[in-house]
C-alpha positions in Angstrom: -7.1 0.9 -24.4 -8.7 1.9 -21.1 -5.9 0.1 -19.2 -3.3 2.2 -21.1 -5.3 5.4 -20.4 -5.5 4.4 -16.7 -1.7 3.9 -16.5 -1.1 7.2 -18.4 -3.3 9.1 -15.9 -1.5 7.4 -13.1 1.9 8.5 -14.4 0.7 12.0 -15.0 -0.6 12.3 -11.5 2.9 11.3 -10.2 4.9 13.9 -12.2 4.8 16.6 -9.5 6.5 14.1 -7.1 9.5 13.6 -9.4 11.1 16.9 -8.4 10.9 16.0 -4.8 12.6 12.7 -5.1 15.6 12.1 -2.7 17.9 9.2 -1.6 15.1 7.5 0.4 12.9 7.3 -2.8 15.8 6.0 -4.9 16.5 3.3 -2.2 12.9 2.4 -2.0 12.6 2.0 -5.7 15.6 -0.3 -5.8 14.1 -2.4 -2.9 10.7 -2.7 -4.8 12.5 -3.8 -8.0 14.4 -6.4 -5.9 11.0 -7.6 -4.5 9.6 -8.2 -8.0 12.9 -9.7 -9.2 13.5 -12.1 -6.3 10.1 -13.2 -5.2 9.4 -16.9 -5.2 5.6 -16.7 -5.3 2.7 -14.4 -4.8 -0.8 -15.1 -3.6 -4.0 -13.3 -2.5 -4.3 -13.0 1.3 -6.7 -11.5 3.8 -4.8 -9.5 6.4 -6.3 -7.6 9.4 -6.0 -3.9 8.8 -4.2 -3.4 12.1 -1.4 -5.8 10.9 -0.7 -3.8 7.7 2.3 -1.4 8.0 3.3 1.2 5.4 6.9 1.5 4.3 6.8 5.3 3.8 4.9 8.4 4.8 2.4 10.3 2.7 4.1 13.6 2.8 3.6 15.2 -0.6 0.6 17.5 -1.2 -0.9 15.6 -4.1 -0.6 12.3 -2.2 -2.2 13.8 0.9 -5.1 15.1 -1.2 -5.6 11.7 -2.8 -5.4 9.9 0.6 -7.9 12.3 2.1 -10.4 11.8 -0.8 -10.0 8.0 -0.4 -10.5 8.2 3.4 -13.7 10.2 2.8 -15.0 7.6 0.3 -14.3 4.8 2.8 -15.8 6.7 5.7 -19.0 7.1 3.7 -19.4 3.3 3.6 -17.7 2.6 6.9 -20.7 0.8 8.7 -21.4 -1.3 5.6 -17.8 -2.4 5.3 -17.4 -3.1 9.0 -20.6 -5.2 9.0 -19.2 -7.2 6.0 -15.9 -7.6 7.9 -13.7 -7.3 4.9 -12.4 -5.1 2.1 -12.0 -7.5 -0.8 -10.6 -6.7 -4.2 -14.0 -5.8 -5.6 -14.8 -3.4 -2.8 -11.4 -1.8 -3.0 -11.7 -1.4 -6.8 -15.2 0.2 -6.4 -14.5 2.5 -3.5 -10.8 3.5 -3.9 -9.7 2.3 -7.3 -6.0 2.1 -8.3 -3.9 0.6 -11.1 -2.5 -2.1 -8.8 -3.4 -4.1 -5.7 -2.0 -3.5 -2.3 1.2 -5.5 -2.3 2.8 -6.8 0.8 5.7 -8.8 2.3 5.1 -10.7 5.5 7.3 -9.7 8.4 6.3 -11.9 11.3 3.0 -10.8 12.6 2.8 -7.7 10.3 2.7 -7.2 6.6 4.8 -4.4 5.1 3.0 -2.7 2.2 5.4 -1.8 -0.6 2.6 -0.8 -2.9 -0.7 0.9 -1.8 0.6 3.0 1.1 -1.8 5.9 0.3 -4.8 3.5 0.3 -3.5 2.0 3.5 -3.3 5.4 5.2 -6.8 6.2 4.0 -8.1 2.9 5.5 -6.4 3.7 8.8 -7.9 7.2 8.8 -11.4 5.8 8.0 -11.4 2.8 10.3 -8.8 3.4 13.0 -5.4 1.8 13.7 -6.8 -1.0 15.9 -9.3 -2.2 13.3 -9.5 -5.9 12.6 -11.3 -5.4 9.2 -9.8 -7.9 6.8 -8.1 -6.4 3.7 -7.4 -8.4 0.6 -3.8 -8.0 -0.5 -1.3 -9.5 -2.9 1.4 -11.2 -0.7 4.8 -11.6 -2.2 6.7 -14.6 -0.8 10.4 -15.5 -0.8 12.3 -18.7 -0.2 14.8 -16.7 1.9 13.1 -13.4 2.9 15.8 -12.2 5.3 17.5 -9.7 2.9 14.2 -8.3 1.5 12.8 -7.8 5.0 16.1 -6.1 6.2 15.8 -3.7 3.2 12.1 -3.0 3.8 12.9 -2.2 7.5 15.6 0.1 6.4 13.2 2.0 4.1 10.8 2.3 7.2 13.7 3.6 9.3 14.7 6.1 6.6 11.1 7.3 6.7 11.1 7.4 10.5 8.5 4.7 10.8 10.8 2.4 12.9 
C-alpha cells in the first residue's frame, strides 16, 4: 500500500507540469518508451558524477524547488559522501528519495540520464560538475544502441544541451 501511495504522490506532484507540455516533452516520452521497449538488458553500474549527462533542463518551478531541496540535503552531507566516494542506492534513497532509480544509457564516455534528471542536477549543484564521486545507476543496454542514442542526442539538442 505504501508503494501505491508513493506513486500517487509522485503523480500528483507532476500535475502542474502537464499544462506546460510541448513537442519536446512528447518526443522525450516516446524515446523513453522506446528505451524500455527495446532494451536488451539492464544492470546496476557505478558511474562518475562528471560522466552523467541530463537529457533535459529543469525549467519548471516545482521541479526547480524539488531540485533545490535535494541539493541542500546533499550539501548537508557533502563531506561524508565525498569521504565515502560514492552515492549508492541506499544513500540516494535516504537522502534524496524517489520512486525510481537514476536510469541511464551509455554514450561512449558519458551516460545519458533519461530518468532522474532532477536528482542529477541536485548532485551537480551540491558537488560540482567535475566531481568524480561514483553514483549508482541503472544502466539500460542495447544490442544495437545507435537509434536510441541518436534519439537521446536529439532530445538533448531540443533542450539546448548539445
